[in-house]
N, C-alpha and C positions, 0 to 999 in steps of 0.2 A: 179937255172932253173930260175931267171933272167938273168943272164949274159952271158945267151948263148942264148937267144932273141937278133934280132936286135934293135939298136938304135930307127929306123924309120923304113917308111912300110906300109904293110898292114900285120896283123896276122888275123889267122883266127883258132876258139874254136870249135872245134867240140861234140855237146852234152853236152853245158853249163850248163844244169842242173840248179843245186842252188850257181854257180859262183865258185865254186873252180875247178884251181889254176886261171880262166880267169879274174877276177875281180881286186886282186891282182895282177896281171901281168899287169895290164891297168893302173895301179894306180903307180907301179912302171917303167912302160915305158913311159912317157909321148908325146913322141915323134911318137907314134906306131900310126895304126887307126885300128880297131876292128872287125869282124865282129862275131858272137855269135849266132851258130847254134844250135836250140833246137826245135824237133817236138813235144814237148809234151806243148799246149798250155797254159796249169796252171804256168810252169815254165817259159817260154816264157814270160809270161807278170810279172811275178815275176822279170825277170833279165830286163825288160825295164824299170818298178821300179826303181830298184837297179841304173841302169843306170845315170838314170835322178837324184835319190838321191846324188851318188856322184858326178853329176857334169861333167859328160865326156860325155853326149850325143852329144856331138859335134864332135866324133872323135868313139865313138860306134854306132853300129848299131844291134840290134839282128831281126834275121832271123827266125820265125816259119815253120821251113819247114823240109822236112828230106835232111840229107846228099848228100844224091844221084843228087836230084836236084839242090844244091847249085854247085857240080860239073859242074853240066852242063851250067849253069847261067854266067852273065856277071863278074863273080868273080873268073871261071876257066884263070889258069893260073897267077894269080896275086898276089900271096901272099908270101911274103917273109919267112914267116914260119906258122904252122900249129902246133895248141897243141889240145892235146886229153887228157883225164884222163876218165875212165871207159866208154867207147863210145861205145867198142865192140871187139869183138876178131882181131887179129892180122891182120888177109886176110882182114878184113871189114873194119877197122881202116885205113889200108894202101889203100885200092882202093878209098875209099873217099877222103882221104888226099891228093893223089898226082897229082890228077886234076887240084888241088887247086890251086899246088904251081907254082912260077915262075922258071926259070930255075936256080939251084946253090939256092933253098929253100931248107927249111927243116922242116923237122916235128920231133915235139917231144912227145911221147907217152909214159905215167905213166905209170909202170910195177911193178912188185913183186920185192924184192929186187935183188935175182940172177935170171932174166930171162933165161932161156934155148934158145940157139942157135937155133933148133929146132921152137922155135914159131915163128920167122922170116927168114924164107931158102931165101938164094941169089936167088935160081932160080924164087921163085914167085917174089920178089920185084922188081926183073931184067925187069918182064914183065911189070911193071908197071913205067919204071925208075927209080927205088930207087934204092938206097944200104944203108947197116948200118955202120953209122959214127962208123970210130973206136975207138975213146973216148969216153968209158963208165964214165956215170954217175950214180950214185946211185939211183936207180929206177927210171931211165927215159933208153928208149930206143930212138936215133936218127937217122931218115933216110934222106938220103940226098937225092933230086933229081938230078940225074947227063942225065940224057935223057927227052925228052917230052914224058909225059904218053900218051900212045896214045887214039884216040879218043874215041874209043869203053869204054873206063872206065869214069867215073863209070857207070854198067849196069844199067838195069831198079831199082826202088823204090824196096826194099827187096830180089832182087836176089844175090848180092854179102854175104846176110845172109842165105839163102836157097842155093847155091852155092860156096862156098867161094873157089878163086883160090889156095890156102895153106891150 
């Protein structure tokens, strides 16, 4: 996974939880800056402590907020990459990740070993400006931002889950 991440620039991790895989990736890519997005207070507090303990607080920020809000904030269109593991269903992950990516950025989503193509339909992804990467990595799906994500995404907090795009 490390080899596909940029060696510099901003990376956003959605639903950082207990810090896997984001904290090992932070250490493996010292030239990157990170935003760890975690909506649950207890986990966000733990992550903030881990960032300090690892000595990376100069380049890692923990945001205790919903990903829909992050996608509407100052980080919109700034990330070279977005990572997500156990964040949500494909449609929710794509809708929350796409607005954060800069043109040419890639979202890497942890997936079952043999994900079906139906989980990531081309039509739904294109609506967000995304296309699936042709190179497959075991356990990961790569999504490239090829067109700007429309301003209407992400929708209000909770709506991507209640009314998924695909």
